[in-house]
Structure formats: C-alpha cells, structure tokens
N, C-alpha and C positions, 0 to 999 in steps of 0.2 A: 621798279619791278623784281619779281625774284619767280623762282618756282618751287612749287611744295611747301614752303616754308618762309614766313615773314615777321615782322615784328606784332602782328596780331595773333599769330598762333597761341593757342594756349594748351602749354606743355605738360605731359605728365610724367612721371619718371617708375617704371615698374622695377620694383628692386630699389625702392632710394634709400633705402637702410643700411643694405650692405657695403661692404667697402669701394669697390667700384662706383655704385650708383651714387655712394655719399661723396666719393672724392669727384666723380663728373658734374653732378648736380650745382657742385660749388663751382665748378669752372664755366658750366653754361649759364648760370647766373651772371657771373664775372663779364659772358657774353653779351649780355642783354636780353637772355632768353625770356621769356614770360611762363617760368615755372610757378604751375598752379596747385601741387600737390604731389602725391607718390602712392604708390600701390604696394601693400606687403599686408597680406592675410592676417599674418601672425599679430602683426604691430597695428592693426586697424584702430583707429579713435585716439591714434598718438601724435604728436606733432614733431617735425624736426626742424633745428633751427640751421638757419645760414645767412649770409650776408648777399645783397643783392649788387648790381652795377652801382649803385649809388653809394654802398659802403652802409645800407640802413640795413638793420638786423629783419629777417622775415622768418616767420613760423609756416612752415608747409605741412598740411594736414595728409595724414597716411590713411587711406582707404583698403578697404577689404578686397574692391575689385574694380578692374575698369569701368563697368557700365555705372559703379556707386560714384567714383571720381569725376567720370564726365557727369551727371547728375547733378553731384555739387556744385562742380566747377566750369562746366561748360567746355572741359578739356577737348582740343580736335586734334591733338599730335599725342604720342608715347616714344618715349625711348626705354628701350629692355635693355636692362643690366642683369642678366638673369643667368645661372650656371647651366650649361650645356643641358644637361639631364632634366631641365625644367622649363627649357625655352620652348619647346612646341605649346605645351600647355599654356604660357604665357600668351603666346602669339594666338591660340585659338581662343582665349578669353579677350583679346583684343578686337577679335575677328568678329566675336558675337556680339561685343558691344557696339560696333559699326565705327570705330574710331576712325576718322578718313585718313591717317597718315601714323603707321608704326614702323620704328627705324628699331632695327635688332643688332645690338654691337656685338652680342656673342659670338667667341669664336670656338670652332670646336663641335656644331653642334651636328649630330647626325645627321646624312642626307636624307635618309629616310622620313625622318622628322620634319626636316625643312620640306620635302615633297608634297608629305602629307598636308602640313598647314597650307602650303600654298594653292592646293587643290581643293582646300576646304575654303579659303577666302574665293578662290572661284565658283564654288559651290553658290557662295552666299551673294554671288553679283557682284563681286570686287568692289566692295563698298570701302574696302579699306586699301589703301598704298600700302605694299610693304616697302620697305628699303632694308637690303642684309639678306641673312645673315652675315657675321664675319666683315665687319666694313666699317668704317669712321662715321659713317653718317652723312649728315645734310648742313651744310652751314649757309645763312645769306647773310656775309660780313655786312657789320653794322647793324642788323636786324636781330637774328638769331641764330643759335647752336643746337640741333639735336645730335649729340653725339661725342666724338672725341677729337676732334679736328681743332689744333690750336688755332684760338681765334684773333690772336694778336699777329699772324705772320702776313695778313693781305685786308687790303680793303675794301669798299665797294667799287662796281667799276662795271667794264662793259660785256666782259668775258666770262661765258659759261662753262662750267669744267664737269665733265663725267669721266669717273676713273673706276678700275677695278681693283686699282692698288693704294692702300692707305698712305704709304709713305712718299711713293710717287704724288698723290694728291698734294700732300703738303709741298714737297719741292715746287711742284709747277705753280701752286698760288705763289711761293715765295720768288720764284723766277719771274714772274709777271706782276709783282704786287704794285710797281708805278703804275699799272693801267688797273688792277682790280679786277673784282669778279662780282655778277650779279647772284650767281649761287653756284657753289661747289658740290659736288654729289659723289660719293665713294659708294659704289653698288656693290664690294664685296666680290671676293675671288672663290668664290663655293661654286660647284656645278648646279646647284638649284637655288638661284637667288631671286628675291620679287621683283622690283624696279630694273629694266635692262638699259644697255646703253640706248637701242630704240626708244623707249619711254621717255628716256631725258633727252635724247634729241628732238623729237616730237615737242616737248615742252619748250625745249630752247628757240626752239624755230617759231613756237607761236608766241615768245615774250617780247615783247616790243624793245624791252630795255639790254637784251642781249644782243650784240654785234658780232659776235664769232665764237666758234666754240672749239673748245680742245677736248679730244676724246682721248683717254688711254685705256689699252688693253694689256693682255697679254698672252704668251703662247696657251695652246690648248684649246678644247672646243672651237665652237663655229660663230661665235657671238660676235666678233669682228667683222667675219666675212658678211654677216647677214648686217649688220648695221651698215656696213659699206654700199650693199643693195639699197637700203632703204635713205641714206643719203643722197645715191644717184636719183632717186625717184622722186625726195618730198624735200630735201633740205638746200634753200636758196642761201644760207649763209657760208661764210668762210669757215671751213674745219679743218684743223691740222692734228693730227695723230702721232702716238706713239706706242709702239709694241712691245713692252718689257720681254726679253728671253733670246735678243739675237745672238747672245753667246752663249746660249743655254748648250750644254753636251748631245748630240742626237741619240735619241731615244732612252733616255733618262727622265723618270718623273721628276717634275721641280715640286717645290715647295706649295703654292697655294692648290686645295683639293680640285681647283677648276682647272690646272695647267697639265692637263694630260695630251699628250700628242699621238695622234693615230695618223702613222704613213705620213704624207705630205701634208696634210690637212693639220692644221692647229699651228702650224711652225710661222715663226716671227717672219719671216720672208713671205710666205703665201699669204698671210694677213696685210703686209706692208703692199703687197701687189695690188690685193683686192681694194684695199682703201683707195690706192693712188691710180687706181683704173675709175675710181668713182670722182675722182677730184678731188681729194685729201692731201694735202701735203704731210709727209711723214718723215720725221725726224728719226736718225739713227739713236741719239741719246737724247734724254729728257731735256737737256741745256740746246741741244739743237732744234728741239721742239718749240722752245719758249722762243727762240730768235726765230722761228719761223712765223709764229704768232706775234711778235714783237714787228716785225716787217709788213705784217697785214694790219695789224692796226695802225700802223703809221701810213698806212695807203688809204684807209679809210677817210 
C-alpha cells in the first residue's frame, strides 16, 4: 500500500521537452514510474526518446494539453517542470482536465499565482490533489516516483514520511533505509501549498501498510502547530517529528518562503512544544529524529 501514487499510476510530464523535464523523466523512468507521455503545446505530435527501467527504448508521445494526454493515455497523475512564470497556467490546465494528482516541482512560483491556482482547484471541487509547488514531489519506493527525489536511497517499508524540506526528506529516507518507506512526500516550503502535513497524516493513518510516521517541519507559519492538533485528535500511529531551524537567529527571515516567524509563534521551540504535547517525539537533529523512529520500529 501507499498514498497518492503507486505502480499503477499513469504519469505525464508537463514540460517533458525542457531541460529539467528531460533529465527527470529519465530518472523517473529508471525508478519504475509508468510515464505515458508529456505535454508541450509547441511540440504536440512529436515524441521523445527515453530508456525505461528494463533498459528498453521507449518513445513517449507529446500532447498539446493535459486533457488531450489524459484522453489518449488514461493518465491520472502529472508532474510539472515548468518555469515559474508559466506555472500557474500549467496548474490551471491540469485542474481543468481534472487530473487526480498534480505534482508541481517548480521553485520561485509567485505566491499570488499559487494562491490563485489553489483557489481555482477548490472552486472546481478539489478534483485534483496538488503537491507543491517548490517541492521534491512524492515517491513510493520500488513502485513510482513523481518528482526529483533520489530513488536509490531507500526501499519499501512501513514508515510514512511527510516533509516541508526536500533535502531533509532525502536525509531521513537514507537514515532509515534499513526499515524503508511506504511513501515519502515532500510538500514544499512555500506559504501557499496544495497538500499539507494534515492531508498526508490523514492518508498515512488510513494506509494499513504504514505503521509509523515521520513529520518534518520548519520554522515559520503555524502548519506544524495545526498538525499537532490534528495528530492529538485523529492519529493513532506513532509519530516522530523534526523542526528545521532550532539554530536560526531570532528575527531573521530564513530561506524558504514559508519560514517567516512572527513573535514566538512559528519558532522551532514553539512547534516542538506543540508536537510533544500531542505525544509526538521530537528530535533536535535529523539523526536524533531517525534514532527516535528506529526505537519505535524496534518496539513494534
């Protein structure tokens, strides 16, 4: 079992002919993802050549739109590698087509554009689950990758992972590779994102194969505090957490656009306190967090 993405997912790539799209299509195929085509209106009707997981040559068709790609291939997931200024249009196109899953990798998308696309998805009844933008995407190890997460750092297992940070996603997967992951999802660090910690926690709670959950947050905003309230009320599985930014200087705005601290709300200490009050064990470093999960897994 997994959440949102599995070996049966049929994936298209918006921006399949661009530099990033080309590179990561190759890596996603190598990870076993069932990529069925791509979208670039200017190159519709052509194909792109790649090699699949078994070393076989594949010709992937390029379509004019997401709707056209879905009609021709039965695609049910899209990964967008589109420059920031075109990302909103790419998202709206996917939402209009009602593709069930849209993973937006692009960094630097204007917050207003993300908010507009997200509001549009809601106005359409949330038929499309959006992950991102500014995220590494989602991986179900051994089955499928939609995004840029290195597929060779971990295998399949019983841990679910949801993280705001891309690199910390990779580190946690590597540190717990002896146990493995059901699904690892990087939700992105922008102020406006599609899928939240709470969405992923709910899905992992409902997934019978996920036995424990790692949640990685970071300073700024109140997403982790809200996730703590949700865990207290609805999550029965053990959760360990990490909050990036314990050493951040007070009053300074840090890298991720979402990492803006106001007063005491949004600090690492405040988030740690909220999570621990919900029964979540919180590590002071990623490695300490992995060790807390290791102890839980050994006791299950």
